[in-house]
Phi, psi and omega in degrees: 000325178298321179296317180297321179296316179298318180292324179295316178299319178300315179298318179295318179298318180297318180295321180296311182291328175295317178297317179296320180295318179295323182294337183258005181263158180289163176304152183307325181294342184239016187294339179259007182263117178290123182270066184235018178231158178280332179231119179236117181245102180271000179256355181057040180268318183275135178283170185298318182295322178295315179298320180294319181295316179295318180299315179295322179296316182288326177294321178294320178297317180296322180294325184273319186250340181092337182288149179244128174243131178238148180235131175225134172244126178222158184294310186202155174264004181069226180272359184285145175292137186301313183294318179295317179300313183293319179297317179295319178294320179300317182289321180294325180286337180057050183286142180096163179284145181297130180087343179250324176055049179262060180244153176224138176239123174257111183248121178248118179256097194295307184292329178278350180057043179231158180212150178215143172248114179258131187241133178289163182305319186291346182246002184295338178287328181261320178258080185284169178299321181295316179293322177298319179296322180293322177298319179295313185286326186260336183250314186279301189302314180302319180290320181294324180296334178267004180081009181266077183288320180297317180293320179296315179296318180298315180293323178293318179295320178299316181294318179294323178297319179299317180295319179293320179300324182274357181279161180260091182249153175301144182293151176287131181279097182277348185258359183294129181248142176234161179288139179301137184298323180296319179295318179295316179298317178298318179296319179295317181294311180295324176297320179296315179298315179298321179297319178293318179296320177295316182293329180273357178081011182266357179220130178282147186296330179295316179295321177297319178295318179296318179298319178296319179294319180297316179298317179298316180296316182296312181292325177293319178296320178296321179294319180295322179296322181276005176079019180269171182284084186297332179299333179296324180296321181298326182272318189281317187295313176300323179297314180298316181295318182292319179295315180297318180296316180295318182294309184285333174295321177290320179296328181297336179291335175242090192298325180297316178294320181301311182292329175295317180295316179297319178297319179295317179296319178298318178297317180294318178297320177299318177299318180296321179293319178297318181294325185278321188253335187250292184208159181292133183244135174276104182294334177298319181284316190270346181234306186295314183292318174300320177295319178297320179296319178295321179296317178297318178299317178298320179295320180287332173295320176297317178299319179298319179295321178295318179296321179296318178294321179295323179295318179292328182289314181197116181290323177295316178298323179298318180295319178296316179296323178297320177297320179297318179296317177297325177296318177298318179297314180296317181294318180295314180297323180288320184286332180292329177052048181238018181069221180297322178299323179298319179290330176290319178292333181291338182296307178296328178298313180292332178292318176297318178298324181296326178302320180284317185293309179290325180297322179293331181291334181282340179055228180260021183301142179266002183278346182293129181260007185283356178296339183280347183275150179219158179231152179228146179244141180229157177228149178231152178236164177290167187304138184299150178082005181288171182278095178200136184253358182088002178270234176106006180263125175219149180263025181083010180291149182133205181203157178237161178195175178214158180230000000 
């Protein structure tokens, strides 16, 4: 029974984290589009000078007021509802400052001839639904009907800027200091090396402690010379080194896991270098999807181990459980009513159900060998420095329209 409880908890955690990951991803039609710009035109309607002018205007507004406005033009939302599509995109883009949610998304769906203005919670008092509707009807639609998409978008952005300017938003923190990224990276790397040396017995803890203190003093002195907030270094760098040392020291005890983590980090750093120096890289394609594939593979290996234990425990019970799993698959595929897509979606549903069904069949048997399997979860983010403020919460405020 203890084994079944562990497997059940694992299944629930996977479902929770999968739900959270899906909630923060862009709509399927835009899953390969990096949301790291203020103006994204997937219809090739706006010329380069217009996009540059809008980008500079929105960047200036963010610098002065803190609020983030993003503009996207795309051909179609497909079968997706416009409001649902825009809300999901708004959350994935994380527009607005964290905790303030002062973001606005202007979405123009050219082929569908629809438009929507999505407003974050923090701006709903100033950019009301009525004002958003008026901007669509008085600024956007007349220009779009004449084929002047650049002019319509520009006038809408101007109107939204005026509303944000007149709003009562928290001031932008111009004095906030953070630790230099290079210093943090150096602290993490040296901490990891020190942790491995300590775990392998090649470095005494006193020498490691002295090395950490010397590094902290040097980087803090360098920060003070350059006029940066040096007290942050005194607090942050030892913390980063100690956490990195403890993590990699523990990983060194399981060498297979250690080398997997090092390989993943090397792969991620390589992607970052390619993205920065050679060409733009879609991290969703090159990092998130391979990690997701590995996670799915790991889950199915766990499922295979549970099924093997159930077979050894009782072959008759295994056959009964298999019929139950097939029943779950059939019921899910039938209830989804999505044709072939419904039967495809039913597969992961029945796989999660199988973890519980086969796991319960093993009971408290000690023959299950799946205790040796382990799973790890990783997360990836879009490329650093992208256009995202950490917000993204909206209550559906805004307005929609068509021309």
